[in-house]
C-alpha positions as CSV (number, residue, x, y, z in Angstrom):
1,M,48.1,-39.2,5.6
2,K,48.5,-35.8,7.2
3,K,48.0,-34.1,3.9
4,N,44.8,-36.0,3.2
5,N,43.4,-35.0,6.6
6,K,44.4,-31.4,6.1
7,K,42.6,-31.4,2.7
8,K,39.5,-32.9,4.4
9,V,39.6,-30.2,7.1
10,N,40.1,-27.5,4.5
11,V,37.3,-28.8,2.3
12,K,35.0,-28.9,5.4
13,K,35.9,-25.4,6.3
14,I,35.2,-24.2,2.8
15,C,31.9,-26.0,2.7
16,I,30.9,-24.4,6.0
17,I,31.9,-20.9,4.8
18,V,30.0,-21.4,1.5
19,A,27.0,-22.7,3.5
20,I,27.1,-19.6,5.8
21,V,27.4,-17.2,2.8
22,L,24.5,-18.9,1.0
23,T,22.4,-18.8,4.1
24,V,23.0,-15.1,4.6
25,L,22.2,-14.4,0.9
26,V,19.0,-16.4,1.1
27,L,17.9,-14.6,4.3
28,A,18.7,-11.3,2.7
29,A,16.6,-12.2,-0.4
30,V,13.7,-13.3,1.8
31,G,13.9,-10.1,3.8
32,I,13.9,-8.0,0.7
33,G,11.0,-10.0,-0.7
34,F,9.0,-9.6,2.5
35,Y,9.6,-5.9,2.4
36,Y,8.3,-5.5,-1.1
37,Y,5.4,-7.9,-0.3
38,Q,4.3,-5.6,2.6
39,K,4.7,-2.5,0.4
40,S,2.5,-4.0,-2.3
41,I,-0.1,-5.2,0.2
42,K,-0.3,-1.6,1.6
43,A,-0.6,-0.2,-1.9
44,L,-3.4,-2.5,-2.8
45,E,-5.2,-1.7,0.5
46,T,-4.9,2.0,-0.3
47,I,-6.3,1.5,-3.8
48,A,-9.2,-0.8,-2.6
49,N,-10.2,1.3,0.4
50,Q,-10.9,4.5,-1.5
51,N,-13.7,6.1,0.3
52,T,-16.1,8.3,-1.6
53,E,-17.7,11.1,0.4
54,I,-21.2,12.0,-0.7
55,T,-22.6,15.3,0.4
56,T,-26.3,15.9,0.0
57,Y,-27.7,19.4,-0.2
58,G,-31.3,20.3,0.3
59,V,-32.7,23.3,-1.6
60,Y,-35.7,25.0,0.0
61,V,-37.7,28.0,-1.3
62,M,-40.4,30.0,0.2
63,K,-44.0,28.9,-0.4
64,D,-44.7,32.0,-2.4
65,S,-41.7,31.6,-4.6
66,K,-42.2,30.8,-8.3
67,A,-39.2,28.4,-8.4
68,E,-40.2,24.8,-8.9
69,A,-37.0,23.3,-10.2
70,I,-33.3,23.9,-9.5
71,E,-33.0,25.6,-13.0
72,D,-35.4,28.3,-11.9
73,L,-32.8,29.5,-9.4
74,N,-30.3,30.5,-12.2
75,G,-29.3,34.1,-11.7
76,K,-30.9,34.2,-8.2
77,Q,-29.0,34.8,-5.0
78,V,-28.7,31.7,-2.9
79,A,-27.6,31.5,0.7
80,S,-26.2,28.5,2.6
81,Q,-26.2,27.6,6.3
82,R,-23.9,25.2,8.1
């Protein structure tokens, strides 16, 4: 009878050890999965939140200038002001 009890104790210990190992492995897998989930969410946010900057310029000429379209300024000296 003592052998039978020893076997039951050993089987219980082995089951507990196996359960602990499997729990640790599952937790590690969940942790790695969560890490990659967060990385992919950040990547998608970066892709989706691409801001386009639009800069508008105004072109002004003197009243007595012959330029009526932007093409008329080809070859002319143009200044800018900030």
